[in-house]
C-alpha positions in Angstrom: -0.1 -0.1 0.0 1.6 3.7 -0.7 1.4 6.2 1.3 1.9 10.1 1.2 2.7 10.0 4.8 6.5 10.1 6.2 8.2 7.1 7.7 8.2 7.5 11.5 5.8 8.1 14.2 2.8 10.4 14.8 0.0 11.5 16.6 -3.3 11.4 15.0 -6.1 14.0 15.7 -9.6 13.9 14.9 -11.0 17.6 14.2 -14.6 18.3 15.4 -14.8 20.6 12.3 -16.1 17.6 9.8 -16.4 14.0 9.3 -13.2 12.6 7.7 -11.1 15.4 8.9 -7.7 14.2 10.5 -4.6 15.4 11.0 -1.3 13.9 12.1 1.4 15.7 14.1 4.4 14.2 13.0 7.5 16.0 14.8 10.3 16.7 12.6 8.2 15.7 9.5 5.6 18.3 10.5 1.9 18.4 10.1 -0.3 16.4 7.8 -4.1 17.0 7.1 -6.7 14.9 5.4 -9.9 15.7 4.5 -11.1 12.1 3.3 -10.8 10.0 6.4 -7.2 9.3 5.7 -7.3 8.3 2.2 -4.9 11.1 1.4 -2.7 13.4 3.3 -1.5 17.1 2.6 1.5 18.5 4.1 0.9 21.6 5.6 4.2 23.5 5.2 3.3 26.6 7.7 4.9 24.8 11.0 8.0 22.7 10.3 8.0 20.7 13.4 4.7 19.8 15.2 5.1 17.4 18.4 1.8 18.1 19.8 -1.6 19.4 18.3 -5.2 20.3 19.5 -8.3 22.0 18.3 -10.3 24.9 20.0 -13.0 27.4 19.6 -12.8 29.2 16.0 -11.9 32.7 16.2 -14.1 35.4 15.6 -15.1 35.5 11.8 -13.9 32.3 11.1 -15.7 29.0 10.6 -12.9 26.2 11.2 -11.7 25.5 14.7 -8.5 27.3 15.9 -5.4 24.7 16.0 -2.9 25.0 18.7 0.4 23.1 18.5 3.6 22.3 20.2 6.2 23.0 17.4 8.9 24.7 16.0 8.9 27.9 13.5 12.0 29.5 12.4 14.3 27.5 15.0 12.1 28.7 17.8 10.3 26.3 19.9 7.0 27.0 21.5 3.0 27.0 21.5 1.5 28.0 18.4 -1.8 28.9 17.4 -3.3 29.0 13.8 -6.6 30.5 12.9 -6.4 29.6 9.2 -6.2 26.2 9.1 -2.5 25.7 9.4 -1.4 28.2 6.9 0.1 30.7 9.1 0.9 30.6 12.6 1.3 32.7 15.7 3.2 32.1 18.9 1.2 32.3 22.1 3.8 31.7 24.6 7.3 33.1 25.3 10.9 32.1 26.2 9.9 32.5 30.0 6.7 30.2 29.8 7.6 27.1 28.3 5.7 24.9 30.7 7.8 21.8 29.9 6.1 21.7 26.7 8.4 19.9 24.9 6.1 17.2 23.5 3.4 17.0 25.8 -0.3 17.3 25.2 -2.1 20.1 24.4 -5.7 21.6 23.5 -7.8 24.7 22.9 -11.1 25.5 24.8 -14.2 24.5 22.7 -15.9 27.1 24.2 -13.5 30.3 24.8 -11.5 31.1 21.8 -7.7 31.6 22.8 -8.0 29.6 25.5 -5.3 26.7 25.5 -4.2 24.0 27.5 -1.2 22.6 27.8 0.2 19.5 29.9 3.0 20.5 32.3 4.9 16.9 32.8 4.3 16.4 36.3 3.9 20.0 37.0 -0.5 19.9 36.4 -2.2 21.7 33.5 -1.2 25.3 32.6 -3.6 27.3 30.8 -3.3 30.5 28.9 -5.5 33.2 27.2 -4.7 36.0 25.1 -4.2 39.5 26.3 -6.8 42.1 26.2 -6.7 45.8 26.7 
């Protein structure tokens, strides 16, 4: 059987957006997305390394859930959010707030846009929200 996925391990996540909407966080191989229940996967190039992935409430004016990832972009490891199905990413933590999030679990809140939960490897669950002024 031929596959359009890279060799190696990955973490499969099912999107709440639609039936058959699947994502694979494949570590150094990046992120992969399927809209046909896994028959075909597309490499999503916006975030080169993705170690954990979760979903949260869509951004205002958007229909697709926000994506939250633990990953690396431009050699900066952190917690990232995408409001456009992985096309672009914004870092939502900083260097002083890593929370042991190297490869831990991550997810967004399904009812509160911007709220993200990160497993902190024995230090509990940390959550953050966007700063509003």
